[in-house]
C-alpha positions as a Markdown table, in Angstrom:
| # | Residue | x | y | z |
|---|---|---|---|---|
| 1 | Met | 105.9 | -43.1 | -39.6 |
| 2 | Thr | 102.6 | -45.1 | -40.6 |
| 3 | Ala | 100.3 | -43.8 | -43.2 |
| 4 | Ala | 97.8 | -43.4 | -40.5 |
| 5 | Ile | 99.8 | -40.8 | -38.7 |
| 6 | Ala | 100.6 | -39.0 | -41.6 |
| 7 | Phe | 97.1 | -38.5 | -42.6 |
| 8 | Gly | 96.0 | -37.7 | -39.0 |
| 9 | Ser | 93.7 | -40.7 | -38.6 |
| 10 | Pro | 93.7 | -43.4 | -35.8 |
| 11 | Thr | 95.8 | -46.2 | -36.3 |
| 12 | Thr | 94.2 | -49.3 | -36.9 |
| 13 | Gly | 97.0 | -51.7 | -35.9 |
| 14 | Arg | 97.3 | -53.2 | -39.2 |
| 15 | Ile | 100.3 | -51.1 | -40.2 |
| 16 | Gly | 103.8 | -51.2 | -38.6 |
| 17 | Ala | 107.0 | -52.7 | -38.5 |
| 18 | Met | 107.0 | -56.3 | -39.5 |
| 19 | Pro | 109.4 | -58.8 | -37.4 |
| 20 | Met | 112.6 | -60.0 | -39.1 |
| 21 | Pro | 112.9 | -63.5 | -40.3 |
| 22 | Pro | 116.0 | -65.7 | -39.6 |
| 23 | Gln | 117.6 | -64.7 | -42.6 |
| 24 | Gly | 118.0 | -60.9 | -41.6 |
| 25 | Leu | 115.4 | -59.7 | -44.1 |
| 26 | Pro | 112.1 | -58.3 | -43.4 |
| 27 | Arg | 109.1 | -60.4 | -44.4 |
| 28 | Val | 107.5 | -59.9 | -47.7 |
| 29 | Cys | 104.1 | -58.5 | -47.2 |
| 30 | Ala | 100.8 | -58.0 | -49.1 |
| 31 | Val | 99.7 | -54.6 | -48.8 |
| 32 | Arg | 95.9 | -53.8 | -50.0 |
| 33 | Leu | 93.9 | -51.0 | -49.9 |
| 34 | Ile | 90.5 | -51.3 | -48.2 |
| 35 | Asp | 87.1 | -49.4 | -48.6 |
| 36 | Arg | 86.2 | -48.7 | -45.3 |
| 37 | Arg | 82.6 | -48.5 | -46.2 |
| 38 | Thr | 82.4 | -51.7 | -48.0 |
| 39 | Gly | 85.2 | -53.8 | -46.3 |
| 40 | Ala | 86.3 | -54.8 | -50.1 |
| 41 | Val | 89.7 | -54.6 | -51.6 |
| 42 | His | 89.8 | -51.7 | -54.1 |
| 43 | Arg | 90.0 | -53.6 | -57.8 |
| 44 | Ile | 91.3 | -52.1 | -61.0 |
| 45 | Asn | 89.5 | -53.7 | -64.3 |
| 46 | Gly | 88.4 | -56.5 | -61.8 |
| 47 | Thr | 91.7 | -57.2 | -60.5 |
| 48 | Pro | 92.6 | -56.5 | -56.6 |
| 49 | Leu | 95.0 | -54.2 | -55.9 |
| 50 | Thr | 97.6 | -55.5 | -54.1 |
| 51 | Ile | 101.5 | -54.5 | -53.6 |
| 52 | Leu | 104.1 | -57.1 | -52.6 |
| 53 | Thr | 106.6 | -55.6 | -50.5 |
| 54 | Arg | 109.3 | -55.9 | -47.4 |
| 55 | Asn | 108.5 | -52.0 | -46.4 |
| 56 | Pro | 104.7 | -52.3 | -45.7 |
| 57 | Thr | 104.8 | -48.8 | -44.1 |
| 58 | Glu | 106.1 | -47.1 | -47.2 |
| 59 | Ala | 103.7 | -49.1 | -49.6 |
| 60 | Ala | 100.9 | -48.3 | -47.3 |
| 61 | Ala | 101.4 | -44.3 | -47.5 |
| 62 | Glu | 101.7 | -44.4 | -51.3 |
| 63 | Leu | 98.4 | -46.4 | -51.8 |
| 64 | Leu | 96.8 | -43.6 | -49.2 |
| 65 | Ser | 98.3 | -40.5 | -50.9 |
| 66 | Gly | 95.6 | -38.2 | -52.2 |
| 67 | Arg | 93.0 | -40.5 | -50.6 |
| 68 | Asp | 90.3 | -39.7 | -48.1 |
| 69 | Pro | 91.6 | -41.5 | -45.0 |
| 70 | Ser | 88.1 | -42.0 | -43.6 |
| 71 | Val | 87.1 | -43.8 | -46.7 |
| 72 | Trp | 90.3 | -45.8 | -47.3 |
| 73 | Glu | 92.5 | -47.9 | -45.1 |
| 74 | Ala | 95.6 | -50.0 | -46.0 |
| 75 | Arg | 95.9 | -53.6 | -44.7 |
| 76 | Val | 99.1 | -55.5 | -44.6 |
| 77 | Asp | 99.3 | -59.1 | -44.6 |
| 78 | Ala | 102.6 | -61.0 | -43.6 |
| 79 | Leu | 103.3 | -63.8 | -46.3 |
| 80 | Gly | 105.7 | -66.8 | -46.1 |
| 81 | Pro | 105.9 | -69.9 | -44.0 |
| 82 | Glu | 106.4 | -67.8 | -41.0 |
| 83 | Ala | 103.0 | -66.3 | -41.3 |
| 84 | Arg | 101.2 | -69.2 | -40.9 |
| 85 | Lys | 102.3 | -70.1 | -37.2 |
């Protein structure tokens, strides 16, 4: 289940299952918490809040837990050489 579905908000197309790389492991992803009002990444003591994970759906759900979905969004970016193609 995606975080958007869990919170009853429309999906943005940014959260979902990532394609599997040739080694059989999911791609590493960076999951960031985005303020919808400004489009900026949420920062803690000046450092952008970013989670590196192989399970972006779970990480996004944790980031959005207890937050207003009309204000916050989780953005998922695939990392590694496969993401550059």
